C-alpha positions as a Python dict, from the first residue, in 0.01 Angstrom:
ca = {
    (1, 'M'): (0, 0, 0),
    (2, 'S'): (139, 339, -101),
    (3, 'L'): (-26, 562, 162),
    (4, 'P'): (284, 588, 385),
    (5, 'E'): (484, 698, 80),
    (6, 'C'): (258, 985, -26),
    (7, 'Q'): (190, 1319, 138),
    (8, 'K'): (-145, 1379, 301),
    (9, 'V'): (-286, 1729, 347),
    (10, 'E'): (-614, 1770, 536),
    (11, 'V'): (-881, 2017, 429),
    (12, 'T'): (-1016, 2119, 769),
    (13, 'A'): (-1356, 2235, 647),
    (14, 'N'): (-1701, 2165, 791),
    (15, 'I'): (-1668, 1811, 655),
    (16, 'P'): (-1290, 1744, 658),
    (17, 'Y'): (-1132, 1536, 384),
    (18, 'P'): (-779, 1438, 286),
    (19, 'V'): (-583, 1539, -21),
    (20, 'F'): (-330, 1268, -106),
    (21, 'L'): (-33, 1396, -305),
    (22, 'G'): (183, 1145, -487),
    (23, 'A'): (-58, 853, -441),
    (24, 'Q'): (-87, 568, -692),
    (25, 'L'): (-398, 505, -900),
    (26, 'E'): (-364, 132, -833),
    (27, 'A'): (-385, 188, -457),
    (28, 'L'): (-716, 377, -451),
    (29, 'G'): (-920, 57, -420),
    (30, 'E'): (-741, -42, -101),
    (31, 'Y'): (-806, 302, 46),
    (32, 'L'): (-1176, 284, -43),
    (33, 'H'): (-1200, -64, 109),
    (34, 'S'): (-1057, 67, 437),
    (35, 'Q'): (-1287, 370, 451),
    (36, 'F'): (-1625, 269, 305),
    (37, 'Q'): (-1750, -74, 404),
    (38, 'D'): (-2097, -29, 250),
    (39, 'V'): (-1985, 56, -106),
    (40, 'E'): (-2058, -215, -361),
    (41, 'H'): (-2109, -10, -677),
    (42, 'I'): (-1875, 250, -828),
    (43, 'L'): (-1944, 485, -1118),
    (44, 'I'): (-1631, 620, -1283),
    (45, 'I'): (-1707, 935, -1479),
    (46, 'T'): (-1432, 1022, -1725),
    (47, 'N'): (-1366, 1095, -2091),
    (48, 'P'): (-1248, 840, -2347),
    (49, 'Q'): (-896, 983, -2379),
    (50, 'V'): (-832, 973, -2004),
    (51, 'A'): (-987, 627, -1977),
    (52, 'K'): (-755, 496, -2246),
    (53, 'L'): (-455, 614, -2044),
    (54, 'Y'): (-557, 541, -1686),
    (55, 'A'): (-871, 328, -1654),
    (56, 'E'): (-679, 1, -1644),
    (57, 'R'): (-449, 121, -1368),
    (58, 'L'): (-739, 249, -1160),
    (59, 'Q'): (-940, -70, -1208),
    (60, 'K'): (-659, -289, -1078),
    (61, 'G'): (-751, -195, -725),
    (62, 'L'): (-1128, -199, -776),
    (63, 'L'): (-1224, -515, -962),
    (64, 'V'): (-1205, -758, -670),
    (65, 'D'): (-1438, -575, -434),
    (66, 'Y'): (-1668, -364, -648),
    (67, 'R'): (-1911, -362, -936),
    (68, 'V'): (-1767, -93, -1162),
    (69, 'N'): (-1931, 98, -1448),
    (70, 'F'): (-1789, 373, -1664),
    (71, 'L'): (-1978, 681, -1780),
    (72, 'F'): (-1794, 851, -2067),
    (73, 'V'): (-1817, 1222, -2140),
    (74, 'P'): (-1661, 1385, -2450),
    (75, 'A'): (-1385, 1633, -2382),
    (76, 'G'): (-1460, 2004, -2371),
    (77, 'E'): (-1602, 2278, -2151),
    (78, 'T'): (-1932, 2268, -2343),
    (79, 'E'): (-2002, 1926, -2184),
    (80, 'K'): (-2065, 2097, -1850),
    (81, 'S'): (-2435, 2132, -1928),
    (82, 'L'): (-2774, 2033, -1791),
    (83, 'E'): (-2825, 1819, -2099),
    (84, 'R'): (-2512, 1615, -2021),
    (85, 'L'): (-2618, 1596, -1655),
    (86, 'S'): (-2949, 1444, -1761),
    (87, 'Q'): (-2772, 1189, -1981),
    (88, 'L'): (-2545, 1089, -1693),
    (89, 'T'): (-2850, 1040, -1472),
    (90, 'T'): (-3020, 813, -1728),
    (91, 'A'): (-2704, 604, -1767),
    (92, 'A'): (-2649, 579, -1391),
    (93, 'L'): (-3001, 449, -1336),
    (94, 'R'): (-2952, 198, -1616),
    (95, 'F'): (-2648, 66, -1430),
    (96, 'G'): (-2847, 31, -1108),
    (97, 'A'): (-2693, 323, -919),
    (98, 'D'): (-2845, 397, -579),
    (99, 'R'): (-2772, 603, -268),
    (100, 'H'): (-2480, 377, -175),
    (101, 'T'): (-2308, 420, -512),
    (102, 'L'): (-1976, 601, -506),
    (103, 'V'): (-1870, 835, -789),
    (104, 'I'): (-1508, 864, -899),
    (105, 'A'): (-1429, 1171, -1109),
    (106, 'L'): (-1132, 1063, -1320),
    (107, 'G'): (-1003, 1349, -1530),
    (108, 'G'): (-945, 1722, -1543),
    (109, 'G'): (-1145, 2023, -1434),
    (110, 'V'): (-1444, 1964, -1662),
    (111, 'I'): (-1489, 1606, -1541),
    (112, 'G'): (-1437, 1709, -1179),
    (113, 'D'): (-1699, 1985, -1202),
    (114, 'L'): (-1953, 1778, -1395),
    (115, 'A'): (-1912, 1451, -1201),
    (116, 'G'): (-1910, 1644, -875),
    (117, 'F'): (-2233, 1825, -958),
    (118, 'F'): (-2389, 1497, -1068),
    (119, 'A'): (-2289, 1337, -734),
    (120, 'S'): (-2432, 1633, -544),
    (121, 'V'): (-2781, 1604, -696),
    (122, 'F'): (-2822, 1233, -780),
    (123, 'M'): (-3069, 1097, -522),
    (124, 'R'): (-2995, 1412, -317),
    (125, 'G'): (-2626, 1338, -295),
    (126, 'I'): (-2396, 1037, -316),
    (127, 'R'): (-2031, 1000, -223),
    (128, 'L'): (-1758, 1144, -442),
    (129, 'I'): (-1386, 1085, -486),
    (130, 'Q'): (-1186, 1327, -700),
    (131, 'V'): (-902, 1172, -901),
    (132, 'P'): (-749, 1468, -1087),
    (133, 'T'): (-532, 1381, -1388),
    (134, 'T'): (-441, 1730, -1516),
    (135, 'L'): (-225, 1998, -1360),
    (136, 'L'): (-521, 2236, -1341),
    (137, 'A'): (-730, 1981, -1152),
    (138, 'Q'): (-447, 1876, -920),
    (139, 'V'): (-352, 2224, -805),
    (140, 'D'): (-695, 2381, -807),
    (141, 'S'): (-1031, 2249, -921),
    (142, 'S'): (-1033, 1913, -739),
    (143, 'I'): (-981, 2087, -403),
    (144, 'G'): (-1248, 2291, -230),
    (145, 'G'): (-1576, 2120, -313),
    (146, 'K'): (-1698, 2360, -583),
    (147, 'V'): (-1894, 2169, -848),
    (148, 'A'): (-2096, 2317, -1131),
    (149, 'V'): (-2230, 2321, -1485),
    (150, 'N'): (-2246, 2615, -1722),
    (151, 'H'): (-2539, 2822, -1847),
    (152, 'P'): (-2563, 3050, -2152),
    (153, 'A'): (-2557, 3346, -1910),
    (154, 'G'): (-2219, 3249, -1769),
    (155, 'K'): (-1972, 2989, -1655),
    (156, 'N'): (-2049, 2774, -1346),
    (157, 'I'): (-2378, 2956, -1281),
    (158, 'L'): (-2547, 2634, -1165),
    (159, 'G'): (-2347, 2465, -892),
    (160, 'A'): (-2300, 2367, -532),
    (161, 'F'): (-2046, 2332, -256),
    (162, 'Y'): (-2007, 1955, -239),
    (163, 'P'): (-1677, 1837, -90),
    (164, 'P'): (-1536, 1501, -199),
    (165, 'R'): (-1457, 1228, 51),
    (166, 'A'): (-1096, 1242, -70),
    (167, 'V'): (-875, 1383, -345),
    (168, 'W'): (-641, 1119, -488),
    (169, 'T'): (-352, 1277, -681),
    (170, 'D'): (-113, 1061, -882),
    (171, 'F'): (166, 1280, -1021),
    (172, 'T'): (246, 1032, -1299),
    (173, 'T'): (-74, 1131, -1482),
    (174, 'L'): (92, 1464, -1561),
    (175, 'E'): (351, 1294, -1781),
    (176, 'S'): (105, 1247, -2068),
    (177, 'L'): (-34, 1602, -2068),
    (178, 'P'): (-2, 1809, -2386),
    (179, 'W'): (156, 2147, -2315),
    (180, 'E'): (-177, 2327, -2371),
    (181, 'E'): (-317, 2138, -2070),
    (182, 'V'): (-4, 2216, -1870),
    (183, 'E'): (-62, 2586, -1940),
    (184, 'N'): (-409, 2565, -1783),
    (185, 'G'): (-257, 2445, -1457),
    (186, 'L'): (37, 2686, -1469),
    (187, 'A'): (-203, 2981, -1494),
    (188, 'E'): (-382, 2865, -1177),
    (189, 'S'): (-54, 2795, -997),
    (190, 'I'): (80, 3141, -1082),
    (191, 'K'): (-249, 3281, -956),
    (192, 'H'): (-194, 3103, -623),
    (193, 'A'): (153, 3254, -602),
    (194, 'L'): (16, 3603, -667),
    (195, 'I'): (-248, 3560, -399),
    (196, 'E'): (-42, 3429, -111),
    (197, 'D'): (308, 3304, -186),
    (198, 'S'): (571, 3539, -328),
    (199, 'G'): (827, 3261, -280),
    (200, 'L'): (628, 3039, -514),
    (201, 'F'): (623, 3322, -768),
    (202, 'E'): (1005, 3339, -748),
    (203, 'F'): (1014, 2958, -781),
    (204, 'F'): (837, 2989, -1116),
    (205, 'E'): (1081, 3257, -1226),
    (206, 'T'): (1393, 3059, -1134),
    (207, 'E'): (1277, 2706, -1227),
    (208, 'E'): (1145, 2788, -1575),
    (209, 'E'): (1373, 2542, -1757),
    (210, 'S'): (1318, 2257, -1508),
    (211, 'L'): (942, 2303, -1531),
    (212, 'K'): (953, 2302, -1910),
    (213, 'R'): (1162, 1982, -1900),
    (214, 'R'): (899, 1835, -1665),
    (215, 'D'): (1158, 1748, -1404),
    (216, 'P'): (959, 1513, -1174),
    (217, 'L'): (1094, 1657, -847),
    (218, 'I'): (1034, 2016, -956),
    (219, 'W'): (684, 1934, -1075),
    (220, 'R'): (610, 1757, -747),
    (221, 'E'): (723, 2066, -556),
    (222, 'M'): (511, 2292, -776),
    (223, 'V'): (195, 2086, -734),
    (224, 'T'): (250, 2044, -360),
    (225, 'R'): (317, 2413, -292),
    (226, 'S'): (37, 2535, -516),
    (227, 'S'): (-227, 2292, -390),
    (228, 'T'): (-127, 2372, -31),
    (229, 'V'): (-218, 2736, -94),
    (230, 'K'): (-562, 2623, -212),
    (231, 'V'): (-606, 2386, 85),
    (232, 'R'): (-510, 2656, 334),
    (233, 'I'): (-754, 2914, 196),
    (234, 'V'): (-1042, 2668, 155),
    (235, 'S'): (-992, 2543, 510),
    (236, 'Q'): (-1031, 2901, 636),
    (237, 'D'): (-1340, 2981, 429),
    (238, 'E'): (-1512, 2678, 279),
    (239, 'R'): (-1821, 2852, 139),
    (240, 'E'): (-1662, 3170, 9),
    (241, 'Q'): (-1804, 3406, 268),
    (242, 'G'): (-1483, 3606, 270),
    (243, 'R'): (-1122, 3510, 208),
    (244, 'R'): (-1186, 3224, -36),
    (245, 'A'): (-1305, 3480, -291),
    (246, 'L'): (-936, 3568, -338),
    (247, 'L'): (-900, 3244, -537),
    (248, 'N'): (-1104, 3411, -811),
    (249, 'L'): (-818, 3644, -900),
    (250, 'G'): (-824, 3679, -1280),
    (251, 'H'): (-1143, 3475, -1312),
    (252, 'S'): (-1399, 3757, -1338),
    (253, 'F'): (-1219, 3874, -1652),
    (254, 'G'): (-1130, 3523, -1772),
    (255, 'H'): (-1479, 3378, -1735),
    (256, 'A'): (-1630, 3671, -1927),
    (257, 'L'): (-1387, 3606, -2212),
    (258, 'E'): (-1460, 3231, -2210),
    (259, 'T'): (-1835, 3296, -2214),
    (260, 'E'): (-1808, 3546, -2502),
    (261, 'M'): (-1609, 3287, -2700),
    (262, 'N'): (-1864, 3014, -2613),
    (263, 'Y'): (-1574, 2815, -2457),
    (264, 'R'): (-1414, 2767, -2800),
    (265, 'G'): (-1084, 2909, -2915),
    (266, 'V'): (-977, 3004, -2564),
    (267, 'T'): (-877, 2763, -2288),
    (268, 'H'): (-948, 2823, -1922),
    (269, 'G'): (-578, 2881, -1857),
    (270, 'Q'): (-557, 3136, -2135),
    (271, 'G'): (-863, 3315, -2000),
    (272, 'V'): (-718, 3323, -1648),
    (273, 'S'): (-379, 3443, -1778),
    (274, 'I'): (-536, 3737, -1962),
    (275, 'G'): (-757, 3795, -1658),
    (276, 'L'): (-452, 3816, -1430),
    (277, 'V'): (-300, 4081, -1653),
    (278, 'A'): (-626, 4280, -1670),
    (279, 'A'): (-658, 4261, -1291),
    (280, 'A'): (-297, 4372, -1253),
    (281, 'H'): (-358, 4678, -1474),
    (282, 'L'): (-667, 4761, -1269),
    (283, 'A'): (-465, 4720, -949),
    (284, 'N'): (-201, 4955, -1089),
    (285, 'A'): (-466, 5215, -1168),
    (286, 'K'): (-588, 5194, -808),
    (287, 'G'): (-239, 5224, -660),
    (288, 'L'): (-215, 4864, -540),
    (289, 'M'): (66, 4757, -773),
    (290, 'T'): (354, 4924, -952),
    (291, 'M'): (395, 4908, -1327),
    (292, 'A'): (720, 4718, -1269),
    (293, 'E'): (519, 4449, -1088),
    (294, 'V'): (262, 4437, -1370),
    (295, 'D'): (548, 4385, -1617),
    (296, 'R'): (695, 4114, -1393),
    (297, 'I'): (366, 3924, -1405),
    (298, 'K'): (350, 3958, -1783),
    (299, 'R'): (708, 3837, -1823),
    (300, 'L'): (641, 3527, -1614),
    (301, 'L'): (325, 3439, -1805),
    (302, 'N'): (505, 3488, -2136),
    (303, 'K'): (789, 3258, -2022),
    (304, 'F'): (541, 2970, -2015),
    (305, 'G'): (361, 3060, -2336),
    (306, 'L'): (59, 3208, -2161),
    (307, 'P'): (-109, 3503, -2333),
    (308, 'T'): (-121, 3855, -2194),
    (309, 'K'): (-340, 3998, -2473),
    (310, 'I'): (-652, 3864, -2642),
    (311, 'T'): (-497, 3905, -2988),
    (312, 'E'): (-241, 3639, -2896),
    (313, 'I'): (-507, 3366, -2895),
    (314, 'I'): (-777, 3474, -3141),
    (315, 'E'): (-730, 3618, -3488),
    (316, 'T'): (-972, 3908, -3460),
    (317, 'T'): (-983, 4102, -3138),
    (318, 'I'): (-1304, 4185, -2956),
    (319, 'K'): (-1394, 4530, -3082),
    (320, 'D'): (-1629, 4634, -2804),
    (321, 'P'): (-1510, 4572, -2445),
    (322, 'Q'): (-1856, 4679, -2331),
    (323, 'V'): (-1971, 4327, -2426),
    (324, 'L'): (-1717, 4175, -2187),
    (325, 'L'): (-1811, 4424, -1916),
    (326, 'Q'): (-2176, 4321, -1954),
    (327, 'L'): (-2086, 3953, -1919),
    (328, 'M'): (-1914, 4032, -1589),
    (329, 'Q'): (-2258, 4120, -1449),
    (330, 'A'): (-2320, 3746, -1401),
    (331, 'D'): (-2017, 3701, -1174),
    (332, 'K'): (-2125, 3524, -857),
    (333, 'K'): (-1921, 3757, -632),
    (334, 'N'): (-2124, 4063, -733),
    (335, 'Q'): (-2351, 4221, -474),
    (336, 'G'): (-2644, 4456, -524),
    (337, 'G'): (-2542, 4533, -880),
    (338, 'R'): (-2187, 4622, -778),
    (339, 'K'): (-1899, 4436, -940),
    (340, 'I'): (-1675, 4274, -679),
    (341, 'L'): (-1327, 4210, -814),
    (342, 'I'): (-1016, 4043, -677),
    (343, 'L'): (-702, 4250, -733),
    (344, 'P'): (-336, 4174, -667),
    (345, 'H'): (-171, 4391, -403),
    (346, 'G'): (191, 4360, -507),
    (347, 'I'): (330, 4007, -556),
    (348, 'G'): (207, 3755, -298),
    (349, 'R'): (-103, 3930, -172),
    (350, 'A'): (-452, 3999, -305),
    (351, 'V'): (-752, 4201, -189),
    (352, 'I'): (-1127, 4208, -247),
    (353, 'S'): (-1227, 4536, -412),
    (354, 'K'): (-1583, 4664, -404),
    (355, 'E'): (-1501, 5007, -544),
    (356, 'C'): (-1417, 4937, -909),
    (357, 'T'): (-1610, 5156, -1153),
    (358, 'D'): (-1720, 5041, -1496),
    (359, 'A'): (-1485, 5296, -1650),
    (360, 'E'): (-1188, 5149, -1461),
    (361, 'I'): (-1283, 4796, -1564),
    (362, 'L'): (-1324, 4899, -1927),
    (363, 'D'): (-979, 5057, -1919),
    (364, 'A'): (-836, 4730, -1782),
    (365, 'W'): (-1003, 4539, -2067),
    (366, 'N'): (-855, 4782, -2318),
    (367, 'Q'): (-508, 4709, -2178),
    (368, 'V'): (-545, 4343, -2282),
    (369, 'I'): (-744, 4400, -2603),
}
């Protein structure tokens, strides 16, 4: 059993759960057997590409004790929909799922969000294990219990706080990631550094070549340090009543861009990267950040191939930033019609700002358009 060999970080929320870092896919079955004596049926929700790579390894520890069924979801952000949720429900019932069924979300952020939301509403809630296979999911989306599907009005509009019973992270799944998927996770990791860990920001600056070579020890350190930031903040504010909102740095801008593009032609990481730059320009305008610090953020993002302007990822720029401003109205942090934005305060700190005017936000958009 590999548990003694991996690192365990506890999310000390209302319902605590462990995050295992450096675990083995093959060992998950033994962990489940030790924790959940009443589980007989497991639904593994994943996409075909991930299943081809990792389903066999995961099943090695499950076949003896459990009846296992797979539910396959095509890749892509557009799959986070009520239509797909309904199809998952029909398939789960066909496989005889009940209140004792356990869901394993095997994949990246889309699978984690969709499978998690399915688990939260199926028969009023069944148990969930997150098995993140992408860098984005390992450092961010699998931790914290946020699950959701999208709506035409905005990203993740329909969702819940539904913590998993455990997060099972196997670093070897990162070896197969295309660089575009790596970029998604790097954007979130850099965001974590901006929020709360200036040392992590410096780590990214100094370890650029090792990260690009995918040095296993350096990647392990990156995932561990970045996910620990997420665990620490979530443990302090599980339901985003205050400090957890800081984790949305760059996302108000990024989500608006993703929604405008209908989740095509722009990845989540690219949206967050541009959002970080827009937020940095807004912070500079409000005296929270120097222009030298804004440039430092842009240089780091560029080092890893992440965009700092919209024209870097789409051929024709968005001509009217007013459209993007309007899409920001649907942001879940907003209160009473006011836009609530997260802004960096130097490198390694962030603040919640309730005093951003539309004119200031439009100017920030123009800086990245």
